[in-house]
N, C-alpha and C positions, 0 to 999 in steps of 0.2 A: 721369594721368601716371605714367610709370615711376618706380620708387624712386630716391631720391637717392644714397644710399650705404649699402647694406645695410638700414638702417632709419632713420626720421626721428630716433629717439632717439640713434643714433650720430652723425648729422649735427650736431645741436645741441650736441654735446660739443666741437665745434671752435670755440674761442673765443680771444681774445687773451691773451697773457701780460701780466704787469704792465708789463714794459718796453715791449712793443708798444703797450699802451693809453696809456702815458705819451707815447710819441712821436706817436701819432695825434692826441692832444689838443694837441700843439704846433702842428700844422697847417701852419705856414709858417716856414721857417728858411733861413739863408744858407749859401752856399758861397763860400769865398775862395781863389782860385787865385793863388799867389804863389811864385816861385822864380827861378832863373837865367834861365828863359824870358822873364821880364819884361824882362830887360836885353838879351837876344839877339833879341827880337822874334819868337820862335818859339812854336808851340803845344806841340811835343814836343822836348825837349832830347835830345841823344845821349849825355850822360854825360861828354863830354870838356871841358865848360866849366870855366874856371878860377874858383875861388871869389873871385878878386880882382875880378871884374866885379860882384859883389853888394854894393851899398852904398846902401840906401834911406835917404838922409840925413835925411828928414823923417818917417820912419815914425811913425804914430800909430794904434795899435790902438783907442784910445778913439774916434777919429773913425769907424772902421769900425763899431764897436758902436752908436754913436749914429745912424748912417745906417741901419743895418738895423733898429734899433728904430723909427725913424720910419716905416718901411714896415709895422710891425706884426709883424715877425719875432720869433721867440722863442728862437732859437739860432743858432749859427755853427759851421760845420765848416771847419777850416783844412787846406790841403794841406801837411802837415808834411814830406812827401817825395813828389815826382812821379816820373815814369819816368826822369828824368835822374839820380836818386839823390842829389841835393843836399838836405841836411837843414837845416831851419830851426831846429834846436836843436843844441847842441854834443854830438852823439852820440859816445860813447866808442869806437864800433866802425868809424868811418870818418874819413878826413881831408877827405872831400868834404862839408863842412858850413860853417855860418855861423861856426864857430870859426876858420876860416882865411880869412875875408873881412875887408874893411876895416870892416864895420859894427861900431861900438863897439869898434874895435881888436881884434876877435876875441873880445870878451866878451859879445856879444849872444845872446839866446835869444828868437826871435820867437814860438815856441810858448808860452813863459812869459808874454810880454807880452800875447799874445792871450787866453790863459786868464784872466789877471788882469783884463783889460779887460772880458771877458764877465762875470766874477764881480761886478765893480764896477757894471756896467750892468744886472745882474739878468737876464741871459739865459744859456742853457745853452751848453756848449762841447763840440765833438766834433773828431775828427781823421780825416784821410785819409792812409793810408800805402800808397803804391803797391807792390804785390808785384813788379812789373817794375822792375828796377834796372839801368840801362844803364851804370852806373859800377862796380858791385861786381864784383871779380875772380872771386868764387866763385859768381856767378849761373850757374845751369845745372849746378851740381855736386851737386844733390840735397840731402842732409842738411846739408852745409856751409853752403849758402845758407839753408836753413830755420833753422839755428841763428842765423845772422846776423840774419835777419828777425825771429825771435822775440825776440832780444836788443833790437832796436830797438823792437819792440812793447812790451816790458817797460819800457823807458825812458819811453815816452810814457804808458803806462797807470799808472805809479807816481809820476811826477814832476809832474803838472799838475792834480791834483784830480779830481773826479768828471767823467766823460765821459757824455754822453747817447747818443753814437753813435761807432762805428768804421766808417768807410765804405771799402769795397773796390770797385774795378772788376775786371774779369777780364782786363785787358790783360796779354798774355804774348808778348813778342817776344824777339829775340836779345839776349844780354848782350855785354860787351866781348870775350868769347872765342868769340862766334858760336854759343853754345848757348842753348837755351831751358830754363826751369826748370819742372818739374812740381810745382806748389805743394802743400804739405801743409796743405790747408785745415783739416782737422779739428784739427791741432795748433795752428794759428793761433786757431781758435775757442776751443780749450781754454784758451789763455793769456788771452784776453779774458774768458771766463766766470769764470776764477779770480781775476782782478785787478780787473775792472770788471763785476760781475755785472748791474748795472742798465743797462749800455750795450747798445743795439741794434746788431747786426751787419748792416749794410745792403748791399744790392745783390748782391754775391757773398757771400752769407751767409744764414742761416736766418730772420732776423727781418723784414726789409723787402725787397721786390723792386722791380726796375726796371720802369718802365711800358713800356719797349721802344723809346723814342726820346729824343732830346735837344732836340726842337723845342717841347716844352710841350704836345704833343698828348695827348689822353686817349681812352679807350674809351667807347663809348656805355654799356656795362654793365661796371662794375668790381666784381669780387667779391674779398673778402678770404679767403674759403674757396675754396681751389684744390687742384688735383692737379698734381704735377710729372711724374708718370709714370702710364701706364695699366697695367692688370694684365698686358698682353702685352709690357710692357717699353718701349713707345713713349714717348719723352720729349716733353713738351709745350713748345713754343717759348714763351718769356716774352712775346713780342709777339703771340701768337695772339689774335685777336679773340674767340674762343670760350672763352678761359681762364676757368674757374669755371662754365661752363654745365652744365646738366643732362646734355647729351650727353657731356661729358667726365667728369662726376662718376659717372655710372652705370657707367663702366668703369675707375674710378680704382683704382690700387694702394693708395693711402692718401690721406687729406686732411690739409691743414694750414692754419693761419691765417697768411697772409703778405700783408699789405696793400701797395698800390702806392705808390711815390714817383715824382713827376714832377720831373725835373731839367732845367734849362735855364739859359741865361746871359742876362744883361741886354744883352750885346753879341753880335756874331756869333761871336767867339772866347771861349775860356775864360780866357786870359791877356790882360793889357793890351797893346793895340797902339794907338799914337797915331793911326794912320789910321782907327781906328774911333770916334774921339771924337764924330763926327757921326752915328754909327750905333747909338746907344743906343735900345733898343726904345721904342716909343711907349707912352704911358699907356694908350691903348685896348687895345693888344696885351697888355700886362702884366696889365691888369685882367681881360681875357678869359681869360687863362691861369689867373689866380688863381681866378676863379669856376668855371671848368670843372674844375680840379684839386682844390682844397680843397672845392669844392662837388660833387665827383664821386667821393667816397670814396677820395681820395688825399691824400697830403701834398705840399707844394710846396717844392723845394729850388732857390733862385734864386742863381746865381753873380754876384758883383760883384768884378771884379779890380782890385787896387791898381796904381798906376803905379810908375815907377822911383823916385819919391820916397817910396813907401810910403803913398800917400794914394789914396782913392777919388776919381774924377774929379768935377768940379763938376756935369756933366750927369747922371751916375749918381746922385749924392746928391740932386739936385733931383727926379729921376724917382722915387726911392724915397719921398721925402716926399709927392709927388703921389699915388703908389699908396696909401700909408698913409691919406692924407686921404680918398681915394675909398672905401676899405674901411670906415673909421670912419663916414663919412657914410652909407654904405649901410645900416649896422646900428645907427645911433644911436637910432632910434625904432621900437620894436616896436608894430605897429598892432593886435595881437591880445591884448594884455595884459588888456584889460577885456572881451574877447569871451566869448560863451557857446559852449562846445564840447559837441557831442552826437555819439553814435555809434550806429549801428543794431545793433551787436553788441558785447558786453562780457562778460568772465568774472565780473563781479559784484564782484570785489575790487579789481582794478587799473583804476580808473575813468579815463575819457577826460580829465577835468580835470587829471589828473597831467601831461599833456603840456605844460601851460603853464609848468612849471618845467623848466629845462635841467639835468637830473640823472639819474643812473642809480639813485638811491635809490628813486625812484618812477617808474612808467611805466604805459602802457596796453597791455592784452593782450586778444585775443579768446579765446573758448572753444576748447578743443582741437578740432581738426577744422574750424574755421572760418577759412579762409585768405583770405577777402575781408572788407572792411569799408568802410563809407562814414562819413566824419567830416565833420560840418557845423560851420562856424565862423560864428557870427552876431555881427556887429559892432553897437555901439550906434547907429551912423549910417553913411552911405556914406563910404567913404574911398578914396583913390587907392593902389592896391596894384600892386607890380611884381615882388615876389619872395616865395617861400615857402621856409622852411627846414624840413626833415624829418630827424630823427635816429632811428635804431634804437638799442635798448639792446643794443649789440654784446657786452656781457658774457654775453648769452644767444644769441650767434651772429648771423649775418647771414641774413635770411629773405626780405625783400620782393623780388619779381621784376618787378613792374610796378605803376604807379599812374597816376592822372589827376588833374588839378586843373581845376575848373570854377567859374564865378562866376554869380551871379544877375544877369540883365538883365531888361529890360521884358517880353520875350517868352520867358521861360524861362531855362535855363542855357546859358552859353557856354563852350566848351572853351578853356582857357588853356595847358595843358601836358600832354604825355604823356611819362612817364618809365619807366625800367626799374628798375635797382638803386637802393637808398638807402644802406645801410651806415652808417658812422660819421656822415656828413653828406651831404645832398643840398641844393644851392641851386638851386631851380627859378626861372629868370628868364623873364619874359614881358612882352609889351607892357603898359604901364601901363593899368589899368582902374579905374573908379570903381564900387564895389559895396558892399553891406552884408552879403553872404553868400558864403562860399567853401566849396566842397565838395571834399574830398580823398578819393578812392576807391582803396583798395588792391585792385587787380583780380586779383592773384595773389601768392601767398607760398608758400615751400617748406613751411612749417608755420605755425601760428598766429602772425601778426605781433606783434612787441613794439616799441612806439614810445615813445621816451623824451622827445621834444620836437618840437613843431610851433610855428612862429611866422610871422607875416606882416609884410612890410616894404614 
């Protein structure tokens, strides 16, 4: 095969930062879309809405947190300001905010309430601050708006504790003066890095990238080591199926570690609409999205919108609990804890038995130059198996390009699964099978594969 990126040694230098690693280990977290749109029944506000309409009389952020925790989510990102420009905190830089609403007679701060509920519930908190502001009079005036935006960023980054994420989309339309703003992204990033250095800057940012759709779909092969631009200046589309492939990497201008996030909503819309109360996604659909995204080297950001009262809908809460129960039940019993692991290739130091522990402190690795390996898992007796989890030690980069899973049957081995990338985590699902021997074969790897964990369920 042709070289990856100058040399293999250069390729394996592409690894996650501490903040990226922390977010990937969160795996599954919530989005909460809430603003004046909730009261106008719109998806995008135009910035002319009166703060007087915003009054969630029963708002309970603790209810949000308990509901997302029941699904197994580990964090929550709040839309502190959407495109309409209405601020859920009493910003000193605009009158278009909760401070001029009837909510708590103008003394409310929903960002604060949400941050405190997350802290109380033991999950992480993040914020979304739309760069597009259809209310701000200086939007589209260059530095004047950048100053405004950075001032609001500073309020959010300094007043609400530690943030795990600052989430941007690239929405850029006209403001109230008919002009568009050319965002000073580097300045925005600098403010975040200086005030919240442990926060990932996601989607329109350097740390976490968009999967390319809002439907919950995932690529067959998801690489965290990618190129954004080729050496001839060609920009790679973020939804390109070949993103991270050898074909792209061989002509890359440079490589970076930028894992994918799958974002989707539990309902058709991102904000609450009463006519969607009967259109909450099914448990089967949500479960499938979870296993394909979290189990496909991506994180999952699931949106759950509160209603006009400030509460998550009963059907949404019910579905979240069902989803969490399904996930917990799927992984409650590891069937390979007492199995014997063997490998046909090993570097002599990092032994195959290391993969029984889910940790980066120990791992299995083949010898240099050996990019394939067959791992055999022998169980004490026959057991019904329906899933395998494989994790690479991504602190040493992402390497595996293809693998197969087979099981022993009466007349030899039967193919259960064929996969491509592994990365942070691969959840390989297949039809239930009763067997006492499973064989996982890494059929190709960019350089010697390094596996941190393997488990059967």
